N, C-alpha and C positions, 0 to 999 in steps of 0.2 A: 356612118358608123353603126356597127352591129350591136346588138344587145350584149354579147359576150365581151366585146371591147369596152362598153359602157361600164360593165360591172368590174372589170379589172381596174379601171381608172377610179372608180368610187372607192374600192378596197384599199388602194394605195393612198387616197386622200385621208382615210380613217385610221391607217396603220400608225401606232406610235413611233416616236423616233427611237432609233437604235441607240443604246447607251455605250459609251466607250469604256475601256479599262480605267481611264483617268476619273470618270464620273464616280467609280467605286472607291477611288483612293489608292489604286494600284498602278504601278509604272511597269513598263516593260511588258514580258510576257506572262507575268504572274496570274494565275486563274483564281478567282474567288467566288464564294457564294454570297450573293446580293443581301441575304437575310442575316448572315452571321457577321457581326462586327468584332472588332477587338475588345470592346467592352464586354460582350457576352463570354469571349475567350477568357478574359481576365477574372470574371465572376465564377467560371467553372473551375479554374485553377485555385481560386480562393476557397471555394467550397471543398475541393478535394484535400486541400491543406487543412482546413477546418476539420473535416472528417478524419483525417490521419492523426491530427493532434488530440482530438477527442478520444480516439481509440487508445492512443498511448496513455492518456490520463486515466482512462477506465481500467487498463492493464495495471498501471502503477498503484491506483487505489485499491484493486483487488488484492495485489500482493501485500501492500501496506496492512490491510485489515487482516490478511490470512496470518502474517507474522504476529501481530498483536494477539489475535485470537488463540493461536497455538501455544504461545509462551505466557500468556496471562497467568498469574499476577505478577510473574517475575519480570516481565518487560510490559510497560505500560505505553499507551498511545500518547504522544506529545499532546500538550494542551492546544486547543484550537487556536488558530491565528486570529488576532482581532480583526474585526470587519473595518474596511477602508472607509473613506468618506463617502463613496458611492454604494452604500448598502442596498440590499434589495435585488431582485432579479435584473440581470443585464446581459446583453449579448458582447461577449469578449471579442476584442480584436485579436489579430494573429499573434501580435507582440505580447499581449497579456495571457493568451493561451500558452504561448511558449514559455513565458516567465513561470506560469502556474505548473506546467509540466515539469521545468527544471527544479522548481522548488520541491515538488513531490518526489522527483527522482533522488534529490539529496536527502530528503527524509527517509526514504526506503533504504538508501545506502547506509544511513546511520542506524536504522533498525536491524538491518542485516548484520552489521558489525556487533550490535549489542547482542543479537542472538547467538552468534558465533562465540562471543566472550562467555555469555552464559552457559552454552553447551560445554565449553572447556573447563569452566568452573565446576559444574555439575560432574563432569568426567573425573576430575581431581577429587572431588568430595566422595564419589563412589569408590575410588581407589583407596582412599583413607579409610572409609567404612570397612572395606574388605580387609585391610591391614588390622584394623582394630578388632575385627571378628576373629581373625586368625591369632593374633597375639595380643590378647587384652591386657597382659601383664606389662607390656611396653607403653601402653597408653593409659596409665591410671588417672582416673578422674577426668579423662577427655571427653569433650562433649561435641557433638556434631548436629546442628539443626536440620531437621527433615527438609525445610525450604532449600538448603544448599544442594539437596539432592534433587530438587524439582518435584518432589512428591506431595507438596501441599504447603501449608504456612505454620501448622502447630506440630509439636512433637519434637523431641530431642533424643538422639542416640547418645547413650553415656556409658562409660566404662565404670563400673561400681565394684566394691568387694562383695563377694557372696557371703552371706551371713553376718554382715556388718562388720564390727570390730575384729571379731575372731577370724573372719575371712581375709581382712586386711593383714593381719598379723602372720596368717599362715600362707599368704599370697594366692588366695583364690579370687580371681577377678572374672568379672563376666560383662558382657555387653547387653544393655537393656535399652527398650525404647519406652520413652515416657508415655503416659496414657493419653496426652492430647493437650489441647488448650486449657490453660487455667481459667477459672471464673474471673471475670473482671471485678475490680475492687469496688466495693460499695454496692454490688448486686445482692439482692435478697432472695431468699428461698421462695419458690412459687407455692409452697405448701401453706395451707391456712393453719395457724397455730391453734385455733380454737377448735 
């Protein structure tokens, strides 16, 4: 036997056994990567689902905050939800992430509806203010708070007679804006009396 034949025989003895498709859990003609199992594919799908849900939750939280910030103080953020029995940091499973997203989507829908109602209310108030401005005699002693117009919280538009009683008897009416917020009762002057 030659040296070449001896080396071929030794290599064949040391060669590992060839694995069949059944050894990897595949039947028929399916091909597979021996390193990638179904568990890894499941983890990859779960990671993608988590990332998608977190992105949706972040978008809804931004929209929720934007609505409240733009319409404050006329639309307030709902009270914080009470913490559950498992307070503290935790990694939520897919079911809890979906429930969190759905609850946030419902809250955003309610805020959108409130914002639309508020805009309609402010539009009606502006129309009324315009009519009061054009025909003050038709709106004698009518009052329209500035907060109804979305311009602040203090002040009132009011139709009053010009020159008091004489103006009321003469039919001279005008629209006036009050000077602002009244002082709270019981507040004292900051001046030093002495």
